[in-house]
C-alpha positions as CSV (number, residue, x, y, z in Angstrom):
1,X,76.9,75.5,114.5
2,X,76.9,71.7,114.6
3,X,75.0,70.0,117.4
4,X,78.1,69.4,119.5
5,X,79.0,72.4,121.5
6,X,82.6,72.0,122.5
7,X,84.9,74.0,124.7
8,X,88.6,73.7,125.4
9,X,89.4,71.8,122.2
10,X,92.7,73.3,121.2
11,X,96.0,71.4,121.2
12,X,99.5,73.0,121.0
13,X,99.7,72.0,117.4
14,X,96.5,74.0,116.6
15,X,97.8,77.1,118.3
16,X,101.2,76.9,116.7
17,X,99.7,76.2,113.3
18,X,97.3,79.2,113.6
19,X,100.2,81.5,114.8
20,X,102.5,80.7,111.9
21,X,99.7,81.5,109.5
22,X,100.2,85.2,110.3
23,X,103.9,84.7,110.2
24,X,103.5,83.8,106.5
25,X,101.3,86.8,105.8
26,X,103.4,89.3,107.7
27,X,106.6,88.2,105.8
28,X,105.0,90.1,102.9
29,X,103.0,92.6,104.9
30,X,105.9,93.9,106.9
31,X,108.1,94.2,103.9
32,X,105.4,96.1,102.0
33,X,104.9,98.4,105.0
34,X,108.6,99.1,105.3
35,X,109.8,99.4,101.7
36,X,107.0,99.6,99.1
37,X,106.6,103.4,99.3
38,X,110.3,104.0,99.4
39,X,110.7,101.6,96.4
40,X,108.1,103.6,94.5
41,X,109.7,107.0,95.3
42,X,113.4,106.3,95.4
43,X,113.7,103.5,92.9
44,X,110.8,104.1,90.4
45,X,110.6,107.9,91.1
46,X,106.8,107.9,91.2
47,X,105.5,111.1,92.8
48,X,103.7,111.2,96.2
49,X,100.5,112.5,94.6
50,X,100.4,109.5,92.2
51,X,101.1,107.0,95.0
52,X,98.2,108.6,97.0
53,X,95.8,108.1,94.1
54,X,96.9,104.5,93.6
55,X,96.1,103.8,97.3
56,X,92.7,105.3,97.0
57,X,91.7,103.5,93.8
58,X,92.9,100.2,95.3
59,X,90.7,100.7,98.3
60,X,87.7,101.6,96.2
61,X,88.1,98.2,94.5
62,X,88.5,96.5,97.9
63,X,85.1,98.0,99.0
64,X,83.6,95.7,96.3
65,X,86.1,92.8,96.4
66,X,86.4,92.1,100.1
67,X,82.7,91.8,101.1
68,X,82.0,89.8,97.9
69,X,84.8,87.4,98.8
70,X,83.4,86.9,102.3
71,X,79.9,86.3,100.8
72,X,81.1,83.7,98.4
73,X,83.0,81.8,101.2
74,X,79.9,81.9,103.4
75,X,77.7,80.5,100.7
76,X,80.0,77.6,99.6
77,X,79.7,74.2,101.3
78,X,82.6,73.1,103.4
79,X,84.9,70.5,101.9
80,X,86.2,67.5,103.7
81,X,89.2,69.7,104.6
82,X,87.0,72.4,106.1
83,X,85.4,75.7,105.0
84,X,88.4,78.0,105.4
85,X,91.6,76.1,105.3
86,X,91.6,75.1,101.6
87,X,91.8,78.8,100.6
88,X,95.0,79.2,102.6
89,X,96.4,76.2,100.8
90,X,95.4,77.0,97.2
91,X,95.9,80.8,97.1
92,X,99.1,81.4,99.1
93,X,101.3,80.6,96.1
94,X,99.6,83.2,93.7
95,X,99.7,85.7,96.6
96,X,103.5,85.1,97.0
97,X,104.0,85.6,93.3
98,X,102.1,88.9,93.3
99,X,104.3,90.0,96.3
100,X,107.5,89.4,94.2
101,X,106.1,91.2,91.2
102,X,105.4,94.4,93.3
103,X,109.1,94.8,93.9
104,X,110.3,94.0,90.3
105,X,111.9,97.0,88.7
106,X,111.8,96.4,84.9
107,X,114.6,98.4,83.4
108,X,114.0,101.1,80.8
109,X,110.4,102.0,81.6
110,X,109.1,105.5,81.9
111,X,107.5,106.9,85.1
112,X,104.0,106.3,83.7
113,X,104.8,102.8,82.7
114,X,106.2,102.0,86.1
115,X,103.0,103.5,87.6
116,X,100.7,101.2,85.4
117,X,102.8,98.2,86.5
118,X,102.4,99.4,90.1
119,X,98.6,99.6,89.8
120,X,98.4,96.0,88.3
121,X,100.7,94.3,90.8
122,X,99.5,96.2,93.9
123,X,95.8,95.6,93.2
124,X,96.4,92.0,92.3
125,X,98.3,91.4,95.5
126,X,95.4,93.1,97.5
127,X,92.8,90.8,95.9
128,X,94.8,87.6,96.6
129,X,95.6,88.8,100.1
130,X,91.9,89.0,100.7
131,X,91.2,85.5,99.4
132,X,93.9,84.1,101.8
133,X,93.5,86.4,104.8
134,X,89.7,86.4,105.2
135,X,89.5,82.6,105.5
136,X,92.6,82.7,107.8
137,X,91.0,85.3,110.1
138,X,87.7,83.5,110.1
139,X,89.4,80.2,111.0
140,X,89.8,81.2,114.7
141,X,86.1,81.5,115.2
142,X,85.6,77.8,114.1
143,X,88.6,76.4,115.9
144,X,87.1,77.1,119.4
145,X,84.2,79.0,121.0
146,X,86.0,79.2,124.4
147,X,86.9,82.8,125.2
148,X,90.2,81.9,126.9
149,X,91.3,79.8,123.9
150,X,90.2,82.6,121.6
151,X,92.4,85.0,123.6
152,X,95.2,82.4,123.3
153,X,94.8,82.3,119.6
154,X,94.8,86.1,119.4
155,X,98.1,86.2,121.4
156,X,99.5,83.4,119.3
157,X,98.6,85.2,116.1
158,X,100.2,88.4,117.4
159,X,103.4,86.4,118.3
160,X,103.4,84.8,114.8
161,X,103.0,88.3,113.3
162,X,106.0,89.5,115.3
163,X,108.1,86.6,114.0
164,X,107.0,87.3,110.4
165,X,107.9,91.0,110.7
166,X,111.6,90.2,111.6
167,X,112.9,89.8,108.0
168,X,111.2,92.7,106.4
169,X,111.5,95.1,109.3
170,X,114.8,94.1,111.0
171,X,117.0,92.1,108.6
172,X,116.3,93.7,105.3
173,X,117.4,97.2,106.4
174,X,120.8,95.8,107.1
175,X,121.2,94.5,103.5
176,X,119.1,96.4,101.0
177,X,120.9,99.7,101.1
178,X,124.0,100.8,99.2
179,X,126.4,103.7,99.7
180,X,126.9,106.4,97.1
181,X,130.3,108.1,96.4
182,X,129.5,110.9,98.7
183,X,128.8,108.5,101.6
184,X,125.0,108.8,101.5
185,X,122.8,105.7,101.8
186,X,120.3,104.7,99.1
187,X,117.9,101.8,98.5
188,X,119.3,99.2,96.1
189,X,116.3,97.8,94.2
190,X,118.2,94.7,93.0
191,X,119.1,93.7,96.5
192,X,115.5,94.3,97.6
193,X,114.0,92.2,94.8
194,X,116.1,89.1,95.6
195,X,115.4,89.5,99.3
196,X,111.6,89.6,98.5
197,X,112.0,86.5,96.3
198,X,113.5,84.5,99.2
199,X,110.8,85.7,101.6
200,X,108.1,84.7,99.1
201,X,109.4,81.1,99.1
202,X,109.4,80.9,102.9
203,X,105.9,82.4,102.8
204,X,104.4,79.5,100.8
205,X,106.1,76.9,103.0
206,X,104.8,78.5,106.2
207,X,101.2,78.7,104.8
208,X,101.3,75.0,103.9
209,X,102.4,74.1,107.4
210,X,99.6,76.3,108.9
211,X,97.1,74.5,106.7
212,X,98.4,71.1,107.8
213,X,98.5,71.9,111.6
214,X,95.1,73.5,112.1
215,X,91.7,72.0,112.4
216,X,88.2,73.4,112.1
217,X,86.3,72.0,115.2
218,X,83.0,73.9,114.6
219,X,81.7,73.7,111.0
220,X,78.7,76.0,110.4
221,X,76.3,75.2,107.7
222,X,76.6,77.3,104.5
223,X,74.4,80.4,104.5
224,X,72.5,80.0,101.2
225,X,70.8,83.4,101.4
226,X,73.7,85.6,102.2
227,X,73.0,89.1,100.9
228,X,76.0,91.4,101.1
229,X,74.0,94.6,101.2
230,X,71.7,93.3,104.0
231,X,74.6,92.0,106.0
232,X,76.6,95.3,105.6
233,X,73.5,97.3,106.8
234,X,73.3,95.0,109.9
235,X,77.0,95.4,110.6
236,X,76.8,99.2,110.4
237,X,74.2,99.0,113.1
238,X,76.5,96.8,115.2
239,X,78.1,99.3,117.4
240,X,80.9,97.1,118.7
241,X,81.8,96.1,115.2
242,X,81.9,99.6,113.9
243,X,83.9,100.9,116.9
244,X,86.4,98.1,116.9
245,X,86.8,98.3,113.1
246,X,87.7,102.0,113.2
247,X,90.0,101.5,116.2
248,X,91.7,98.6,114.4
249,X,92.0,100.7,111.3
250,X,93.9,103.3,113.3
251,X,96.0,100.6,114.9
252,X,97.2,99.3,111.6
253,X,97.4,102.8,110.1
254,X,99.6,103.9,113.0
255,X,101.8,100.8,112.7
256,X,102.3,101.1,108.9
257,X,102.7,104.9,109.0
258,X,105.4,104.6,111.7
259,X,107.2,101.9,109.7
260,X,107.0,104.0,106.6
261,X,108.1,107.3,107.9
262,X,110.7,105.9,110.3
263,X,112.5,104.3,107.4
264,X,113.1,107.7,105.9
265,X,113.8,109.2,109.4
266,X,116.6,106.8,110.2
267,X,118.1,107.1,106.7
268,X,118.0,110.9,106.6
269,X,117.6,112.5,110.0
270,X,119.6,110.1,112.2
271,X,121.8,109.0,109.2
272,X,121.8,105.4,110.6
273,X,119.5,103.3,108.4
274,X,120.7,100.1,109.9
275,X,119.0,101.1,113.2
276,X,115.6,101.2,111.5
277,X,115.1,97.5,112.2
278,X,115.2,98.2,116.0
279,X,111.9,100.0,115.7
280,X,110.3,96.6,115.2
281,X,112.2,95.3,118.2
282,X,110.8,98.3,120.1
283,X,107.3,97.2,119.1
284,X,107.6,93.5,119.7
285,X,110.0,93.2,122.7
286,X,107.3,94.7,125.0
287,X,104.8,92.2,123.5
288,X,107.1,89.3,124.4
289,X,107.4,90.6,128.0
290,X,103.6,91.1,128.3
291,X,102.5,87.7,126.8
292,X,103.2,85.6,130.0
293,X,100.8,87.9,131.9
294,X,98.3,88.7,129.2
295,X,95.9,85.9,130.2
296,X,95.7,86.9,133.8
297,X,95.4,90.6,132.9
298,X,92.5,89.8,130.5
299,X,90.8,87.7,133.3
300,X,91.1,90.6,135.8
301,X,90.5,93.7,133.7
302,X,89.0,92.5,130.4
303,X,90.2,93.1,126.8
304,X,88.5,96.5,126.4
305,X,90.0,98.0,129.5
306,X,93.5,96.8,128.7
307,X,93.4,98.1,125.1
308,X,92.0,101.5,126.1
309,X,94.8,101.9,128.7
310,X,97.5,100.8,126.2
311,X,96.3,103.3,123.6
312,X,96.6,106.3,125.8
313,X,99.9,105.1,127.2
314,X,101.4,104.9,123.7
315,X,100.0,108.3,122.8
316,X,101.8,109.9,125.8
317,X,105.1,108.2,124.8
318,X,104.9,109.7,121.3
319,X,104.1,113.1,122.8
320,X,107.2,113.0,124.9
321,X,109.3,112.1,121.7
322,X,107.8,115.1,119.9
323,X,108.5,117.5,122.7
324,X,112.1,116.3,123.2
325,X,113.0,116.5,119.5
326,X,116.1,114.4,120.3
327,X,119.1,113.9,117.9
328,X,120.1,110.8,119.8
329,X,118.8,107.7,118.0
330,X,119.2,105.5,121.0
331,X,117.1,107.7,123.3
332,X,114.5,107.8,120.5
333,X,114.5,104.0,120.3
334,X,114.1,103.7,124.1
335,X,111.0,105.9,124.0
336,X,109.7,103.7,121.2
337,X,110.0,100.7,123.4
338,X,108.0,102.5,126.0
339,X,105.3,103.2,123.5
340,X,105.5,99.6,122.4
341,X,104.2,98.5,125.9
342,X,101.0,100.4,125.3
343,X,100.4,99.3,121.7
344,X,101.1,95.6,122.7
345,X,97.9,95.3,124.6
346,X,95.7,96.1,121.6
347,X,97.9,94.1,119.2
348,X,97.7,91.0,121.4
349,X,93.9,91.1,121.9
350,X,92.5,92.6,118.8
351,X,91.8,89.2,117.1
352,X,90.0,87.9,120.2
353,X,87.9,91.0,120.1
354,X,87.0,90.4,116.5
355,X,85.6,87.0,117.4
356,X,83.6,88.6,120.2
357,X,82.2,91.0,117.6
358,X,81.3,88.1,115.3
359,X,79.4,86.5,118.2
360,X,77.6,89.8,118.8
361,X,76.6,90.0,115.1
362,X,75.2,86.4,115.4
363,X,73.1,87.5,118.3
364,X,71.7,90.5,116.4
365,X,71.1,88.7,113.1
366,X,70.5,85.1,114.1
367,X,73.0,84.1,111.4
368,X,76.6,82.9,111.6
369,X,78.5,84.6,108.9
370,X,82.1,84.6,109.9
371,X,83.6,85.2,106.5
372,X,81.4,88.1,105.5
373,X,81.8,89.8,108.9
374,X,85.6,89.2,108.9
375,X,85.9,90.4,105.3
376,X,84.1,93.6,106.3
377,X,86.5,94.0,109.2
378,X,89.4,93.3,106.9
379,X,88.2,96.0,104.6
380,X,88.4,98.5,107.5
381,X,92.0,97.3,108.1
382,X,92.8,97.9,104.5
383,X,91.4,101.4,104.9
384,X,94.0,101.6,107.7
385,X,96.6,100.8,105.1
386,X,95.1,103.5,102.9
387,X,95.1,106.0,105.6
388,X,98.8,105.3,106.2
389,X,99.4,105.2,102.5
390,X,97.7,108.7,102.1
391,X,99.0,110.3,105.3
392,X,102.6,109.3,104.8
393,X,103.1,110.6,101.2
394,X,101.0,113.7,101.9
395,X,103.1,114.5,105.0
396,X,106.3,113.8,103.1
397,X,105.3,116.0,100.3
398,X,104.3,118.8,102.7
399,X,107.8,118.9,104.3
400,X,109.4,119.0,100.8
401,X,110.9,115.6,100.5
402,X,112.4,115.2,97.0
403,X,111.8,112.1,94.9
404,X,113.7,113.3,91.9
405,X,116.3,111.0,90.3
406,X,119.8,111.7,91.6
407,X,118.6,113.3,94.9
408,X,120.0,111.3,97.7
409,X,120.5,113.8,100.6
410,X,117.6,115.9,101.9
411,X,117.8,119.4,103.4
412,X,118.0,120.1,107.1
413,X,114.4,121.6,107.1
414,X,113.1,118.4,105.5
415,X,114.9,116.2,108.1
416,X,113.4,118.3,110.9
417,X,110.0,117.9,109.3
418,X,110.6,114.2,109.2
419,X,111.0,114.0,112.9
420,X,107.9,116.1,113.5
421,X,105.6,113.9,111.3
422,X,107.1,110.7,112.7
423,X,106.1,111.5,116.2
424,X,103.0,113.9,116.2
425,X,100.8,111.9,113.8
426,X,100.9,108.6,115.7
427,X,100.4,110.5,118.9
428,X,97.1,111.8,117.6
429,X,96.1,108.4,116.1
430,X,96.5,106.6,119.5
431,X,94.5,109.3,121.3
432,X,91.6,108.7,118.9
433,X,91.9,104.9,119.5
434,X,91.6,105.4,123.2
435,X,88.5,107.5,122.9
436,X,86.9,105.0,120.6
437,X,87.6,102.0,122.8
438,X,86.8,103.7,126.1
439,X,83.5,105.3,125.1
440,X,82.3,103.5,122.0
441,X,83.2,99.8,122.4
442,X,80.4,98.2,124.5
443,X,81.7,94.6,124.9
444,X,83.5,94.7,128.2
445,X,84.4,91.8,130.4
446,X,80.9,91.1,131.8
447,X,79.2,91.6,128.5
448,X,81.4,89.0,126.7
449,X,80.6,86.4,129.4
450,X,76.9,87.0,129.1
451,X,77.0,86.9,125.3
452,X,78.4,83.4,125.3
453,X,75.5,82.1,127.4
454,X,73.0,83.9,125.3
455,X,74.4,82.4,122.1
456,X,74.3,78.9,123.4
457,X,70.7,79.3,124.3
458,X,69.9,80.9,121.0
459,X,71.6,78.0,119.0
460,X,69.9,75.4,121.2
461,X,66.5,76.9,120.5
462,X,67.0,76.4,116.7
463,X,67.9,72.7,117.0
């Protein structure tokens, strides 16, 4: 760090600028989570097995690409605009273009040709997402070292994420479906493509505003001797990092799995695809209600305790949904709102916890490597995408969901199976998250306070 140790440096502009950075990212992320698999199955007629293999291969490449990206960023000297912000500015446009290409249905191609195009566009988007998101995520650690302000940034990022999810998860379901002659609803790929094109344009503008409004207040020196293998070995010995990464993996996997399967559930089981968007309201309305009290709750209980409680609370809500097996979509949505209260605690504080883990890694290694550490954390989150990308198609295939051209309506047994996999799988995921946070994550309230003091002393001794 530089010689001036600051605290309480953030202005409203910084917080808003950081928050809308995730708004830009989630405009794409939310749409991908909600519609990409359905676009592959219902519009391109790619089998679930081939989609699963695609997800696995993309993550194998990410295992190489993500840490490498973090290492390069840590090694390069900061520019006059900062170490992380320029990546957000220069790479957001290519990422938006890759986002559009993923939803482009080129007429007349065979299933295998569509599959090849899906490989190219999906992997390209993933690489560009890394180049933008790793610097964006690392940015919070150099904006402030104050734990309250870091918690504020985490809450702001979650709020920005919620705003970004509105178009893909709430508005698009109202417009991208068409009605067949027999009255059944189906995904209109043309409507979806033009909606994605509009979102991509907004995405670029929002990232530019985020770049202009944020400021790097702590600029660490470049780490010239960054070795990915050595850093990864150290991270794997970092218990809070490993535990938080796996819990965050499950948090994202649960979110994306629910979004994915619920889209099919409301279209086929409840036969009300327009209500699907309310699932996002169920997730983010509780968050909005909790935000005014989140700071005081963190001060009193600590981030670890709140997130552990929230995980088991969400799990119990999904268990009730599974046992009730209701046909009433409004009762189902009400229970989702209850589960949203539990998930909101972890969603709001996860990014503040990442910064705590980065600090813990600095204590262990004596080196400040935000980008490499965050890139490794991002890789775990991408594994969460993969877990959702594998679990969802495998579960859909297991219940017999048909992806054949011309099949619009599914059988009653398939619809019943949809309800079961939409409720029981997230229930199990949230139970595992609770166990990890409660018994594996060691950075509780008192430990985080002590860590800040230790790091200040450690940095002072090097000057």
